[in-house]
Every structure is written in structure tokens, then in C-alpha cells.
C-alpha positions in Angstrom: 0.0 0.0 0.0 3.0 2.3 0.5 3.7 1.9 -3.2 0.2 3.1 -4.1 0.6 6.0 -1.7 3.9 7.0 -3.3 2.3 6.9 -6.8 -0.5 9.2 -5.7 2.1 11.5 -4.0 4.2 11.7 -7.2 1.2 12.4 -9.3 0.2 15.2 -7.0 3.7 16.8 -7.4 3.4 16.6 -11.2 -0.1 18.0 -11.2 1.0 21.2 -9.4 4.4 21.5 -11.1 6.1 22.7 -7.8 6.9 21.1 -4.5 5.2 24.1 -2.7 2.0 23.5 -4.6 2.0 19.8 -3.7 2.7 20.7 -0.1 -0.3 23.0 0.0 -2.7 20.3 -1.3 -1.2 17.6 1.0 -1.3 19.9 4.1 2.4 19.6 4.8 5.5 21.8 4.5 7.6 22.0 1.3 10.7 20.5 3.1 8.5 17.5 4.1 7.5 17.0 0.4 11.2 17.3 -0.6 12.2 14.8 2.0 9.5 12.3 0.9 10.5 12.7 -2.7 14.1 12.1 -1.9 13.1 8.9 0.0 11.0 7.7 -3.0 13.9 8.3 -5.4 16.3 6.5 -3.0 14.0 3.5 -2.8 13.6 3.3 -6.6 17.3 4.0 -7.2 16.6 6.6 -9.9 16.0 10.3 -10.2 12.4 11.1 -11.1 12.6 14.9 -11.4 15.0 17.6 -12.4 14.5 20.4 -9.9 15.3 24.1 -10.4 14.4 27.1 -8.3 11.4 27.8 -10.5 10.0 24.5 -11.8 10.4 20.7 -12.0 10.8 18.6 -15.1 10.2 14.8 -15.4 13.2 12.6 -16.1 12.5 9.7 -18.6 12.2 7.4 -15.5 9.9 9.9 -13.9 7.7 10.0 -17.0 7.5 6.2 -17.1 6.6 6.1 -13.4 3.9 8.7 -13.9 2.3 7.1 -17.0 2.4 3.5 -15.8 1.6 4.5 -12.2 -1.4 6.4 -13.4 -2.6 3.4 -15.3 -2.2 1.2 -12.2 -4.1 3.6 -10.0 -6.9 3.8 -12.5 -7.1 0.0 -12.6 -7.1 -0.1 -8.8 -9.9 2.5 -8.7 -11.9 0.5 -11.2 -11.4 -2.7 -9.3 -12.5 -1.1 -6.0 -15.5 0.4 -7.7 -16.6 -3.0 -9.1 -16.1 -4.8 -5.8 -17.8 -2.2 -3.7 -20.7 -1.9 -6.2 -20.5 1.8 -6.1 -22.4 4.1 -8.3 -21.3 4.2 -11.9 -22.0 7.9 -12.1 -18.8 9.6 -13.5 -17.2 11.8 -10.9 -13.9 13.5 -9.9 -11.6 16.1 -11.3 -11.2 16.3 -15.1 -8.4 18.4 -16.5 -8.6 19.3 -20.2 -6.2 21.2 -22.4 -6.9 23.1 -25.7 -5.6 25.9 -27.9 -6.8 29.4 -27.1 -8.9 30.1 -30.2 -10.5 26.7 -30.7 -10.8 26.2 -27.0 -12.7 29.5 -26.5 -15.0 29.1 -29.4 -15.8 25.4 -29.4 -14.5 23.5 -26.3 -15.6 25.9 -23.6 -19.2 26.0 -24.7 -19.2 22.2 -25.1 -17.9 21.8 -21.5 -20.6 24.0 -20.2 -23.2 21.5 -21.5 -21.0 18.6 -20.3 -20.9 20.0 -16.8 -24.7 20.1 -16.7 -25.0 16.5 -17.9 -22.3 15.3 -15.4 -22.6 17.5 -12.3 -20.3 15.3 -10.2 -17.4 15.9 -12.5 -15.3 18.9 -11.7 -14.1 20.4 -15.0 -10.8 22.4 -15.3 -10.1 23.8 -18.8 -6.5 24.9 -19.6 -6.1 27.1 -22.6 -2.7 28.0 -24.1 -1.0 29.1 -27.2 1.9 26.8 -26.4 2.3 23.1 -27.3 0.5 20.9 -24.8 2.1 17.8 -23.1 -0.5 15.5 -21.6 1.9 13.8 -19.2 4.0 16.8 -18.0 1.0 19.0 -17.5 -1.0 16.3 -15.7 -4.0 16.5 -18.1 -6.7 13.8 -18.4 -7.3 14.8 -22.1 -6.4 17.4 -24.6 -7.3 18.7 -28.0 -4.7 18.1 -30.7 -4.5 19.3 -34.4 -2.8 17.2 -37.0 -0.7 14.0 -36.7 -0.3 12.4 -33.4 3.0 13.3 -31.6 3.2 10.3 -29.2 2.3 6.7 -30.0 1.8 6.0 -26.2 -1.4 8.1 -26.4 -4.9 7.3 -27.6 -6.7 9.6 -30.0 -10.3 9.8 -31.3 -11.1 11.9 -34.3 -13.5 14.7 -33.3 -13.7 16.7 -36.6 -12.2 16.8 -40.1 -10.4 20.1 -40.6 -8.6 21.5 -43.6 -6.2 24.5 -43.9 -7.1 27.2 -46.4 -5.0 29.9 -48.0 -7.1 33.0 -48.2 -7.1 36.8 -48.3 -9.5 39.8 -48.1 -11.0 41.0 -51.4 -9.3 44.4 -50.9 -5.9 42.8 -50.9 -6.5 40.6 -53.9 -8.0 43.5 -55.8 -4.9 45.6 -55.1 -2.2 42.9 -55.5 -3.8 40.4 -57.8 -4.5 36.7 -56.9 -1.6 34.3 -57.4 -2.2 31.7 -60.1 0.5 29.3 -58.9 2.4 28.5 -55.6 5.5 30.1 -57.0 3.8 33.5 -57.2 3.3 33.5 -53.5 6.9 34.7 -53.1 5.9 38.2 -54.4 3.0 38.5 -51.9 2.8 39.8 -48.4 2.1 36.7 -46.2 0.9 36.8 -42.6 2.6 34.3 -40.4 1.6 32.6 -37.2 4.7 31.5 -35.3 4.1 28.0 -34.1 6.8 25.7 -32.7 5.9 22.7 -34.8 6.3 24.4 -38.2 9.2 25.8 -40.2 8.8 29.5 -40.1 8.0 31.1 -43.5 7.6 27.8 -45.4 4.3 26.6 -46.9 3.8 23.1 -48.3 1.1 22.7 -51.0 -0.2 19.7 -53.0 -2.3 19.4 -56.1 -2.8 15.7 -56.8 0.7 14.1 -57.3 2.3 17.6 -57.7 3.8 19.1 -54.6 5.4 22.5 -54.0 7.3 23.9 -51.0 7.4 27.6 -51.1 9.5 30.0 -49.0 7.3 33.1 -48.5 7.8 36.5 -46.8 5.7 38.9 -44.9 5.9 42.1 -42.8 3.6 40.9 -40.0 3.7 37.8 -37.7 2.2 36.8 -34.4 1.7 33.8 -32.1 -2.0 34.6 -31.8 -4.3 33.2 -34.5 -7.1 35.8 -33.9 -4.7 38.7 -34.4 -3.4 37.2 -37.6 -7.0 36.6 -38.9 -7.9 40.2 -38.0 -4.9 41.4 -40.1 -6.0 39.3 -43.0 -9.6 40.7 -42.8 -8.1 44.2 -42.8 -6.4 43.5 -46.2 -2.8 43.1 -44.9 -2.0 39.9 -46.9 -2.4 36.2 -47.4 -3.0 33.8 -44.5 -3.2 30.1 -43.9 -5.9 29.3 -41.4 -7.9 26.2 -40.3 -11.3 25.7 -41.8 -13.1 26.1 -38.5 -11.6 29.6 -38.1 -12.4 31.0 -41.5 -15.5 29.2 -42.8 -17.9 32.0 -41.7 -15.7 34.6 -43.4 -15.5 32.7 -46.6 -19.2 32.2 -46.7 -19.8 35.9 -46.1 -17.2 37.0 -48.7 -15.0 38.8 -46.1 -12.3 36.4 -47.3 -11.6 34.6 -50.5 -9.8 31.3 -51.0 -6.5 31.6 -52.9 -5.2 28.7 -55.1 -8.3 26.6 -54.2 -7.1 23.7 -56.3 -4.0 23.3 -54.1 -4.3 21.7 -50.6 -2.3 22.3 -47.5 -1.5 19.8 -44.9 -4.7 18.8 -43.0 -5.2 19.7 -39.4 -7.8 17.2 -38.3 -8.9 17.7 -34.7 -8.4 14.9 -32.1 -9.3 14.3 -28.5 -6.1 12.7 -27.0 -5.9 10.9 -23.7 -3.6 8.3 -22.1 -3.7 4.7 -23.4 -5.1 2.6 -20.6 -7.0 -0.7 -20.5 -9.3 0.6 -17.7 -10.2 4.2 -18.7 -11.7 6.3 -15.8 -15.4 6.9 -16.1 -14.9 10.6 -16.2 -12.7 10.4 -19.3 -15.0 7.9 -21.0 -17.9 10.3 -20.4 -15.9 13.1 -22.0 -14.9 11.1 -25.0 -18.5 9.9 -25.7 -19.9 13.4 -25.1 -17.4 15.2 -27.5 -17.8 12.6 -30.2 -21.5 13.2 -30.1 -21.1 17.0 -30.0 -18.8 17.1 -33.1 -20.5 14.3 -35.0 -21.6 16.7 -37.8 -18.0 17.8 -38.4 -16.7 14.3 -39.2 -17.4 13.9 -42.9 -16.6 11.1 -45.4 -16.5 13.4 -48.4 -14.7 16.8 -49.0 -17.1 18.5 -46.6 -16.1 21.9 -45.2 -17.3 25.4 -46.0 -20.4 24.1 -47.9 -22.2 23.3 -44.7 -20.0 22.1 -41.8 -17.8 24.6 -40.0 
């Protein structure tokens, strides 16, 4: 039982990201937490955390202990629930991560309805413009765009989502619309600085034909809404997800550019740890969001014609 207690203790530290935060939840002093952590590492014979004055980071051994330990605790919880014959009503704390724009517009409203349906689940939504790490940030689930970064995670497709190259009519009237990807180099392009992409490089495909174009621009930001506002104001060309620009394309505030060329897809997934016995609260979230976004999973081209 001490081993199970140590697992829960270590998960508490990771959830808060600091020893002081864990101490506050556990009702002890930070030195007491530090001493117990040192004892745990001594018992296991490995270092679980890299500690600095400002934050802690998991070592590879610490990440394995956290992931596998979480799975074991979830299985233990499921076993006790089965034996005790307790209520199957989902309950407990559920931490969900998402990007700022999509999280505000689509996930936050969905979670409001989810909370009404499952009042015993305490929902915490974490929105950020930085890449999310499910394990390091102690999340139960997160929203992810594009290909899966970690094979140890499980993902369910929530919505099909394309990326479009587009611009305001005022810009295209003044500068002309490019007729090929190579012409993009003479246009002002608005960039969104994201860690996963090579800055200033756009990849386009038309059937078997592929083009990689180095483009330039006078404006860039890490905020998608600011970049979109600049595009609507006629500042230049922009690449944005279908969910973000569909209304503007329908209204005519933006026009697609090079519509016969496709950019890399950005399908939207709900990602959660791979476990045999998934907690009821996570299972409830998965089922709820799959139902909520059912109209956005399409077999055909879909898109602006009636989905987002």
C-alpha cells in the first residue's frame, strides 16, 4: 500500500508543477515534500525529477513512473468500484487542455453542457498558445491538431479540418491573386509563429504535384485571432484552419486563394492516455465530445459548404 501512496504522492507533485503546490494540497511543508520525494527516489534508485528554483521537469524514468503509475491507480480504482458496487455515475476532477482560439469558441461552450450533464465531474479547462504535453501537465485529455506526436497516447477523431490559403478581397484587388504557388513569393504573407512548423515555409499539394514555397511577410504573431484580423483588414495572405475562416469565406469577407491546391490537413483529435481501464470521467468526456462534433466528421470533402 505504501507503493500506491507513493504513486499518488508523485502524481500530486506533477499536477502542481512545484513542491510548494503539492505541499499545500497535502497539508504539509515543502521540506516535508522534498524529503519524501528524496526517499522515494532512493527507494527506486533513480532520479524522477529535475528540480530548479522555478520548476520541476520529469526525467525519462519519472515519465514512465507517472504514466504506468497512473494506469495502475486507475485500474485499482476501477477494481474497488466494481467490488464495492459503487455508483457508476462519473465523478472526480477532469483536466482538459486546448488551444486558445478553438478552446474558447468550441470546447468551452461544449464543456458547459457537459458539466450540466455530469454535475459530479469537476471540470478544469486549460487554454494556451503553447504546445501541450499531456503527461508533463497532468492532463486527463487534450485537443490536438494534425498528426499524433506520441504513440503512447490514444486519440479519437473529433472533426475533419482543412487548412485554407485566403485573403481579403481588398488585398486581392490591389495585388492580384496568385495563379501558382511560385507566385506566393511576391506577396505579403501573414505568419503565425508555431513551434511545430518551419517559419516562412508553406507546403502545397495538387494531386501528385507538390510545392514547397518560401514566403515572406511584414507581420507575424503567435496569436491566431490577431493574424486573422490582419487578413480581414487586407494586410496579406494567410493560412488558417477551416473552423476559423469558414464563416468569413461564406460571407465574402475572405476569398480562397489557389483553391485547387491543398495544404497539410489539421484534423482535430481528442487525446488521452492509453489505458485498459479508462476512468469513467474520461470515458464520459470522449463519448460526449464525439456526439457533440459528429456533424464535423465527414466522409467526403465537406467543409465550407455546410459544416464549419
